[in-house]
C-alpha positions in Angstrom: 41.2 22.0 4.9 42.8 18.9 6.4 43.3 15.6 4.8 43.6 12.2 6.2 46.2 9.8 5.0 45.5 6.1 4.4 47.9 3.2 4.6 47.9 1.2 1.4 49.7 -2.1 0.8 50.4 -3.6 -2.6 53.0 -5.5 -4.5 55.2 -3.4 -6.8 57.0 -5.6 -9.4 56.6 -8.5 -7.0 57.9 -6.7 -3.9 55.6 -5.8 -1.0 55.1 -2.0 -0.5 53.3 0.0 2.1 52.7 3.7 1.7 50.7 6.4 3.4 48.7 8.2 0.8 46.3 11.1 0.6 43.1 10.9 -1.4 44.6 13.2 -4.1 47.7 11.1 -4.7 47.9 9.4 -8.1 49.5 5.9 -8.5 52.3 7.4 -10.6 53.2 9.7 -7.7 53.4 6.7 -5.4 55.4 4.6 -7.8 57.9 7.4 -8.3 58.1 7.9 -4.5 59.1 4.2 -4.4 62.2 5.1 -6.5 60.9 3.9 -9.9 61.0 6.6 -12.5 60.0 4.8 -15.8 56.4 5.9 -15.5 56.3 9.6 -16.0 53.6 12.2 -15.6 53.4 14.3 -18.8 49.8 15.5 -19.5 48.3 14.9 -16.1 45.0 14.0 -17.8 45.4 10.4 -18.8 45.8 11.3 -22.5 49.4 10.5 -23.4 50.3 7.1 -21.9 53.7 8.2 -20.5 52.5 7.2 -17.0 51.3 3.7 -18.0 51.5 1.1 -15.2 49.8 -2.3 -15.0 47.4 -3.0 -12.1 46.2 -6.5 -11.7 47.1 -7.3 -15.3 45.4 -4.2 -16.7 47.3 -1.2 -18.1 46.1 2.0 -16.5 47.0 5.7 -16.8 48.9 6.2 -13.6 48.5 10.0 -13.5 44.7 9.7 -13.0 44.5 6.4 -11.2 43.9 7.0 -7.5 46.7 5.5 -5.5 44.2 4.3 -2.9 42.7 2.0 -5.6 46.0 0.1 -5.7 45.5 -1.2 -2.1 45.9 -5.0 -2.3 46.8 -4.9 -6.0 49.7 -6.3 -8.0 51.4 -3.3 -9.7 53.9 -3.7 -12.5 56.1 -1.1 -14.1 58.7 -1.1 -16.9 61.4 -1.7 -14.3 59.8 -5.0 -13.4 60.0 -6.6 -16.9 63.7 -7.6 -17.1 64.6 -10.9 -15.5 68.0 -12.1 -14.3 69.7 -9.3 -16.1 68.0 -9.9 -19.4 65.6 -7.5 -21.0 62.1 -8.6 -21.8 61.8 -9.5 -25.5 59.5 -6.5 -26.0 62.1 -4.2 -24.5 64.8 -5.7 -26.6 62.7 -5.4 -29.8 62.2 -1.7 -29.1 66.0 -1.3 -28.9 66.7 -3.4 -31.9 64.0 -1.5 -34.0 65.2 1.9 -32.8 61.6 2.5 -31.6 62.4 5.6 -29.6 64.1 8.9 -29.8 63.9 10.8 -26.6 62.5 7.7 -24.7 60.0 9.6 -22.6 57.0 7.7 -23.9 58.8 4.3 -24.4 57.9 2.7 -21.1 54.2 3.2 -21.7 54.4 1.9 -25.3 56.3 -1.2 -24.1 53.8 -2.0 -21.4 50.9 -1.6 -23.8 52.7 -3.7 -26.4 53.2 -6.5 -23.9 49.6 -6.4 -23.0 48.6 -6.6 -26.7 51.0 -9.5 -27.4 49.7 -11.4 -24.4 46.2 -11.4 -26.0 47.1 -11.3 -29.7 50.4 -13.0 -30.6 50.2 -12.1 -34.3 48.7 -8.6 -34.5 48.3 -6.8 -37.8 49.6 -3.3 -38.2 46.1 -1.8 -37.7 45.6 -3.8 -34.5 48.9 -2.6 -33.2 48.1 1.1 -34.0 44.6 0.7 -32.5 45.9 -0.8 -29.3 48.6 1.8 -28.9 46.4 4.7 -29.8 46.2 6.0 -26.2 50.0 6.5 -26.2 51.6 9.6 -27.8 55.1 9.9 -29.1 56.0 13.5 -29.6 59.1 12.6 -31.5 57.1 10.7 -34.2 58.7 7.2 -33.9 55.4 5.5 -34.8 56.7 3.5 -37.8 59.6 2.1 -35.7 57.2 1.4 -32.8 55.0 -0.7 -35.0 58.1 -2.5 -36.4 59.2 -3.2 -32.8 55.9 -4.7 -31.8 56.0 -7.0 -34.9 59.6 -7.9 -34.1 58.7 -8.8 -30.5 55.7 -10.8 -31.7 57.9 -12.8 -34.0 60.5 -13.4 -31.3 57.9 -14.5 -28.8 56.4 -17.0 -31.2 59.8 -18.5 -32.0 60.2 -22.0 -30.6 63.5 -21.1 -28.9 61.9 -18.4 -26.8 61.6 -19.3 -23.2 58.4 -18.3 -21.4 59.0 -15.3 -19.1 
């Protein structure tokens, strides 16, 4: 059985990327091939959220997202959040709240939290839990994750916060 590779071009964290991909390649494979290792394949079935990346503003499970579908897209990963040496407020809130243990799931949670806060700047606990329900933390840091999202929301609403 032979396969035919296809050239895809997209922007990864604002930088242009071109890669030859096969039909069976997932987006997380291609992102990792580009040297970015924040998105990790864990379950390989789109159930845990460790492989979360953002494609054209929408969080997707990178382990089941066909890389070919990223052709022409804007793709963002956890590595693209920091600006000018400063962590994104959501990243900093996760650190300050101790919202991780092993850290394997943290990038996916942060990207999902950013997406939630972009649409709902004052989420209630149940809204946070509902939005993050597709991400699994095997260490059980869920209370701290909810605390981190609330802390990030508070900081983002503060008048001294500069827009990213």
